[in-house]
C-alpha positions in Angstrom: 0.2 -0.2 0.0 3.1 2.5 0.6 4.3 1.5 -2.6 1.1 2.5 -4.2 0.6 5.8 -2.6 4.1 6.8 -3.2 3.8 5.8 -6.8 0.8 8.0 -7.4 2.5 11.0 -5.5 5.4 10.4 -7.7 3.0 9.9 -11.1 1.3 13.5 -10.2 4.6 15.5 -9.8 5.9 13.6 -12.8 3.0 15.4 -15.0 2.1 18.4 -13.4 5.8 19.4 -13.5 5.7 19.5 -17.5 2.4 21.4 -17.7 4.2 25.1 -16.2 7.3 24.6 -18.6 5.5 23.5 -22.3 3.2 26.8 -21.2 6.1 29.6 -20.8 7.1 27.1 -23.7 4.2 27.8 -26.1 4.1 31.8 -24.9 7.8 31.8 -25.7 7.0 30.6 -29.4 4.3 32.9 -30.2 6.2 35.1 -29.0 9.0 34.0 -32.0 6.5 33.9 -34.3 5.4 37.0 -34.4 8.6 38.5 -33.8 9.7 36.5 -37.0 7.1 37.7 -38.9 7.4 41.1 -37.6 11.5 40.8 -39.3 10.0 39.2 -42.4 7.6 42.5 -43.5 10.3 44.9 -42.2 12.7 43.2 -44.5 10.6 43.0 -47.2 10.3 46.7 -47.3 13.7 47.6 -46.3 14.7 45.9 -50.1 12.1 47.9 -51.8 13.7 51.3 -50.0 17.0 49.6 -51.0 16.0 49.9 -54.8 15.9 53.5 -55.2 18.6 55.8 -55.9 19.7 56.9 -53.4 19.8 56.1 -49.7 16.8 57.2 -47.6 15.7 58.3 -44.4 12.9 55.5 -43.9 15.9 52.8 -45.1 18.0 53.7 -41.8 14.6 53.6 -39.9 13.6 50.5 -40.8 17.1 49.0 -40.5 16.8 50.6 -36.7 13.5 48.6 -36.4 14.9 45.8 -37.8 17.9 45.5 -35.1 15.3 46.1 -32.2 13.1 43.1 -33.3 16.3 40.8 -34.2 17.6 42.0 -30.5 14.3 41.0 -28.9 14.2 37.5 -31.0 17.6 36.8 -29.7 16.5 37.4 -25.8 13.7 34.9 -27.4 15.9 32.2 -28.2 17.9 32.7 -25.6 15.1 32.0 -22.8 14.1 29.1 -24.5 17.6 27.6 -25.0 17.6 28.1 -20.9 14.2 26.5 -20.7 14.8 23.7 -22.8 18.2 23.0 -21.2 16.0 22.8 -17.7 13.8 20.6 -19.1 16.7 18.2 -20.1 18.2 18.5 -16.8 14.5 17.5 -15.7 14.3 14.9 -17.5 17.6 13.2 -17.2 16.7 13.4 -13.5 13.2 12.0 -13.7 15.4 9.2 -16.1 17.7 8.3 -13.2 14.7 8.1 -10.8 12.7 5.9 -12.9 15.6 3.9 -13.1 16.7 3.4 -9.4 12.8 2.4 -8.6 12.3 -0.1 -10.9 15.9 -1.5 -10.2 13.9 -1.3 -6.4 10.7 -2.5 -7.8 11.7 -5.4 -9.5 14.4 -6.4 -6.4 11.1 -6.4 -4.1 9.3 -8.8 -6.9 12.1 -11.2 -7.1 11.5 -11.7 -3.3 8.4 -12.0 -3.5 8.5 -14.6 -6.5 11.3 -16.6 -4.6 9.2 -16.2 -1.4 6.1 -17.9 -4.1 8.2 -20.4 -4.9 9.5 -21.6 -1.2 5.6 -22.1 -0.8 4.6 -23.4 -4.1 3.0 -26.8 -2.3 -0.6 -26.4 -2.1 -0.4 -28.5 0.9 2.0 -26.2 3.0 -1.3 -23.5 1.9 -3.7 -25.5 3.5 -1.4 -26.6 6.6 -0.5 -23.0 7.1 -4.4 -22.6 7.2 -5.4 -25.5 9.0 -3.0 -25.2 11.8 -4.8 -22.2 13.1 -5.7 -21.9 16.6 -9.5 -21.0 15.9 -11.7 -20.0 12.8 -10.9 -16.2 13.0 -7.4 -16.9 13.0 -7.5 -19.4 9.8 -9.9 -16.6 7.9 -7.1 -14.1 8.8 -4.7 -16.4 7.2 -6.5 -16.9 4.1 -6.6 -13.2 3.6 -3.4 -12.7 3.9 -2.6 -15.0 1.3 -4.3 -13.2 -0.9 -3.1 -9.9 0.0 0.7 -11.0 -1.0 -1.0 -12.6 -4.6 -2.6 -9.2 -5.2 0.3 -7.5 -4.1 2.7 -9.3 -6.1 0.2 -8.7 -9.1 0.3 -5.1 -8.3 4.5 -4.7 -8.1 4.1 -6.5 -11.7 1.6 -3.1 -12.8 4.1 -1.1 -11.1 6.8 -1.9 -13.0 5.2 -1.8 -16.4 3.5 1.5 -15.5 7.0 3.0 -14.7 8.3 1.3 -17.8 6.3 3.4 -20.1 6.7 6.5 -18.2 10.7 6.0 -19.0 10.0 5.3 -22.7 7.8 8.6 -23.0 10.6 10.0 -20.7 13.4 9.1 -22.8 11.6 10.2 -26.2 10.9 13.4 -24.9 14.7 13.6 -24.0 15.5 12.9 -27.5 12.3 15.5 -28.9 14.0 18.4 -26.6 17.6 17.9 -27.2 16.7 18.5 -31.4 15.2 21.4 -30.0 17.7 22.6 -28.4 20.1 22.2 -31.3 17.4 23.9 -33.9 17.4 26.7 -31.3 21.2 27.2 -31.5 21.3 26.8 -35.2 18.5 29.6 -35.0 20.7 31.9 -32.7 23.5 31.7 -34.7 21.8 32.9 -38.1 20.1 35.5 -36.4 23.5 36.8 -34.8 24.9 37.1 -38.2 22.1 38.8 -39.5 22.0 41.3 -36.5 25.9 41.9 -37.4 25.1 42.5 -40.9 22.1 44.8 -39.6 24.5 47.0 -37.9 27.3 47.3 -40.4 24.2 48.6 -42.7 23.1 50.4 -39.8 26.5 52.4 -39.5 27.1 52.7 -43.7 23.4 54.3 -43.6 24.5 56.4 -39.9 27.9 58.0 -42.2 26.2 59.0 -44.9 23.7 61.1 -43.1 25.8 62.7 -40.9 27.8 64.0 -44.0 24.7 65.4 -45.0 23.4 67.0 -41.7 22.6 70.2 -42.6 20.3 69.3 -45.5 18.6 67.1 -43.3 18.1 69.7 -40.7 16.3 71.7 -43.8 14.2 68.5 -44.3 13.5 68.1 -40.9 12.4 71.8 -40.3 10.0 71.2 -43.1 8.9 67.8 -42.2 7.8 69.5 -38.2 6.1 72.7 -40.2 4.4 69.9 -42.3 3.4 68.1 -39.1 2.1 71.1 -37.6 -0.1 72.0 -40.1 -1.4 69.0 -39.9 -2.3 69.4 -36.2 -3.4 72.4 -36.6 -6.1 71.5 -39.1 -6.9 67.9 -37.1 -7.6 70.2 -34.0 -9.7 72.6 -35.9 -12.1 69.7 -37.8 -12.5 68.0 -34.2 -13.3 71.6 -32.4 -16.1 72.3 -35.4 -17.3 68.8 -35.1 -18.1 68.9 -30.8 -19.3 72.6 -31.5 -21.7 71.3 -34.0 -22.7 68.5 -31.5 -23.0 70.9 -28.7 -25.1 73.5 -31.2 -27.4 70.3 -31.7 -27.4 69.4 -28.0 -28.3 72.5 -27.2 -30.9 72.8 -29.8 -32.2 69.9 -28.8 -32.8 70.9 -24.8 -34.0 73.8 -26.2 -36.9 71.9 -27.9 -37.6 70.3 -24.9 -38.1 73.3 -22.8 -40.6 74.8 -25.3 -42.5 71.6 -25.6 -42.4 70.9 -21.9 -43.4 74.8 -21.2 -46.1 74.5 -23.9 -47.7 71.6 -22.4 -47.5 73.0 -19.1 -49.7 76.1 -20.6 -52.5 73.4 -21.5 -52.1 71.8 -18.6 -52.3 75.1 -16.2 -49.6 73.2 -14.5 -45.3 74.3 -14.1 -43.2 73.2 -16.7 -40.2 70.7 -15.7 -37.4 70.0 -17.8 -35.1 67.4 -16.5 -31.8 68.5 -15.7 -28.8 67.4 -17.7 -24.8 66.5 -16.5 -23.0 68.8 -18.6 -20.2 67.8 -17.3 -20.1 64.5 -19.2 -18.9 64.6 -22.8 -21.3 62.3 -24.3 -24.6 63.8 -22.6 -22.5 67.9 -23.3 -21.8 66.3 -27.4 -25.1 64.7 -27.6 -23.8 61.3 -28.5 -27.0 58.8 -28.9 -27.5 55.7 -26.8 -25.5 53.8 -30.0 -22.4 55.5 -30.0 -22.0 55.8 -26.9 -22.1 52.0 -26.9 -19.8 52.1 -29.6 -17.4 54.3 -27.5 -17.2 51.6 -24.4 -16.8 48.7 -27.0 -14.2 50.7 -28.2 -12.5 51.2 -24.8 -13.2 47.3 -23.9 -11.0 46.5 -27.3 -7.5 48.3 -25.8 -4.5 46.5 -27.1 -6.8 44.6 -29.5 -7.7 46.7 -32.4 -6.2 45.9 -35.8 -3.6 47.5 -37.4 -4.6 50.4 -39.9 -2.8 48.8 -42.8 -3.1 44.6 -43.4 1.0 44.4 -43.0 4.1 47.3 -41.8 5.9 48.5 -39.1 6.3 51.1 -36.6 8.9 53.0 -37.5 8.4 55.8 -35.7 7.1 56.2 -31.8 4.3 58.1 -30.4 5.7 60.5 -28.3 8.9 62.3 -28.0 11.7 61.0 -30.6 15.7 61.3 -30.7 16.8 61.9 -34.3 19.1 59.0 -35.5 21.6 61.2 -37.0 21.5 64.6 -35.9 22.3 64.7 -31.9 20.1 67.1 -29.4 17.7 66.8 -32.2 14.2 65.6 -31.4 10.6 65.6 -33.0 7.5 64.7 -31.2 5.1 62.4 -33.1 1.2 62.4 -32.3 0.5 58.9 -33.2 2.4 56.6 -34.9 4.4 56.4 -38.4 3.7 52.5 -40.2 6.2 51.9 -42.9 4.3 49.8 -45.3 3.7 48.9 -48.8 3.9 51.3 -51.4 0.2 52.8 -51.9 -1.6 50.4 -49.4 -4.7 50.4 -48.6 -6.1 52.1 -45.0 -8.6 50.7 -43.0 -10.5 51.6 -40.1 -9.2 50.5 -36.8 -12.8 49.9 -35.5 -16.6 50.9 -36.4 -17.7 53.8 -36.3 -18.5 57.0 -38.3 -16.8 59.5 -40.3 -16.8 63.3 -39.1 -14.3 64.7 -41.3 -12.5 64.6 -44.1 -9.9 67.0 -44.7 -6.6 68.0 -47.6 -3.7 69.4 -46.7 -1.5 70.7 -49.1 1.7 68.8 -49.0 0.3 66.0 -46.7 -2.4 64.4 -48.4 -5.9 63.9 -47.3 -7.1 62.8 -44.1 -10.0 61.1 -42.7 -11.3 61.6 -38.8 -13.9 58.7 -37.4 -15.8 58.9 -34.4 -16.2 56.3 -32.2 -18.2 57.5 -29.3 -15.9 60.0 -27.5 -12.9 58.8 -29.4 -11.6 59.4 -32.9 -9.0 57.7 -34.6 -7.4 59.9 -37.4 -5.7 58.8 -40.6 -3.1 60.9 -42.7 -1.3 60.6 -45.7 -4.0 59.5 -48.0 -3.9 59.8 -51.7 -7.3 58.8 -52.5 -10.1 59.3 -50.3 -13.3 56.2 -50.4 -15.8 57.6 -48.0 -17.3 60.9 -47.1 -18.3 62.6 -43.7 -21.3 61.0 -42.4 -20.2 57.4 -44.0 -20.8 55.2 -41.4 -18.0 52.5 -41.2 -17.1 49.2 -40.1 -14.0 47.4 -38.5 -11.3 47.0 -41.2 -13.4 49.1 -43.9 -11.1 50.3 -46.4 -10.8 54.3 -46.3 -8.7 55.1 -49.1 -5.1 54.5 -50.3 -1.3 55.6 -49.0 0.7 58.5 -50.4 3.9 57.5 -52.0 7.2 58.1 -50.1 10.0 56.4 -52.6 9.4 53.1 -53.1 6.8 52.6 -49.9 4.4 54.7 -48.0 4.0 55.2 -44.4 0.7 55.8 -42.4 0.2 58.2 -40.0 -2.2 57.2 -37.2 -3.7 58.9 -34.2 -6.6 58.4 -31.5 -7.7 61.1 -29.0 -10.3 60.7 -26.4 -12.9 64.0 -26.0 -13.2 65.0 -22.5 -15.4 67.5 -20.5 -13.1 70.2 -21.4 -10.1 68.6 -23.9 -8.9 66.8 -26.7 -6.7 64.5 -25.2 -3.6 62.5 -27.7 -3.6 58.7 -26.7 -0.3 56.6 -27.8 -1.9 54.0 -30.6 0.4 51.4 -30.0 -1.4 50.4 -26.0 -3.7 50.4 -28.3 -3.3 48.3 -31.5 -2.9 44.9 -31.1 1.0 42.8 -31.7 
C-alpha cells in the first residue's frame, strides 16, 4: 500500500512538472513567430527602399527597427534555450529516478517470487491455514495469502507503468535535445543577420552625418507640415464638437419649449430634467448607439487591428531622438507605420466619418468617431468615404501617398473629454 501511495504521488509530480514549462514554451514560441513575422515584413520593406537611387531616411528607420526586432528575437531564443536545457536536466534526473525505482520494484518482485516459489506446494498453504488455533485466525491467514498474491500482481503493474513512463521520458529527452540544436542554429543565423544589419546601420549613419545640414533643412520642413496637420486636425475636431454642442443645445431648448407649452395647456408648471453637462457624452449629444460604440472601443484596448494590413512602426508616439543629428528631437502625436507603396488604409473600429480633410503637402486626412474617441488616418492619396459615412471594422477608407518606394501611414487616437481633447498612444491600443 505504501508503494502504491508513493507511486501516485510520483506520477502526480511527474505530470504536473511539464505543464508550467509547456505553457511557458508555447508563449515563447508564439512570441518568436510574431517577431519573425515582423522581421520578415520589415526586411521586405527594406529591400524595396534599397531599390532607390539614393539612401533614404526610411531605410535607416527600417534598419533600426529590424535591429530592435532581432535583438528581441535573440533574447526570446536565449530564454527558450535556457528553458529547454532546464527541461533536459529535469528529464535526465527523472530518468535516473525511474531507473532506480524500477530496479527497486524488480528487487521487491524477485523477493516475492522467491517466497512464492518456496511456498509453491499447495499442501503448505492448506496446512498454514488448518494449523490455526481458531476460525478467526484461519480467516486472517487466508486473507493474508490473498493479499500477498494481490501485491505481487500490483508489483508487476507498477513495474510496467514505470517502464512506460521511462520510455516516454526517453522520447521527450530526444525531442528536447533536437529542439535545443534547432534553437542554437536559429540563434547563430540571427546573430549573423544582426551583425549585418548593424553594419548597414553604421554605413547609413555615416552617410547621413555627412549630409547633416541638408537633413536639418528637411527636418524643419517636416516639422512645419506636422504642425499644419495638427492644427487642421484640432480645428476639425473642434468644429465637430461645436456642431454637436449646438445640436444638443437646440434639442434641449426644444424640449424646454415643448414642456412649457404642455404645462400652459394643462395649467401646471413646466418641469425639464436637468442634464449632466460635465459628461462629454451628454454635452456633445451622443446617441445611445454612439455611447455603446465608445464603450466597446474602450474594452478593445490592445486588440485593435493595424490601420494597414502589414507594416512596421518606424516612429513611435511622443518624443523621438533624431537617429543621426545629436540633441535634435521630434514629437509624434501618433505613430508612423511603414508599409507597401500605395497600401490600403482601413478603419481600426466601427464608427462614423466626421471629417475628410485635404492638406497641401500632407495628403488627405480622415477622422472617424467612435463614441468619445476619434481615430485619425493621415498621408492618404485617395479617400473612399465621405463625412457621415458609417464605417465597419477593417473597412478600406483610402490608399496611401507614395514616399519613395514605400508608403507611411500616420495614425492617431484622440479622446474627447468634457473640457479637452487628449492624444493617446496608439501602441497601447493596437494588437501586437
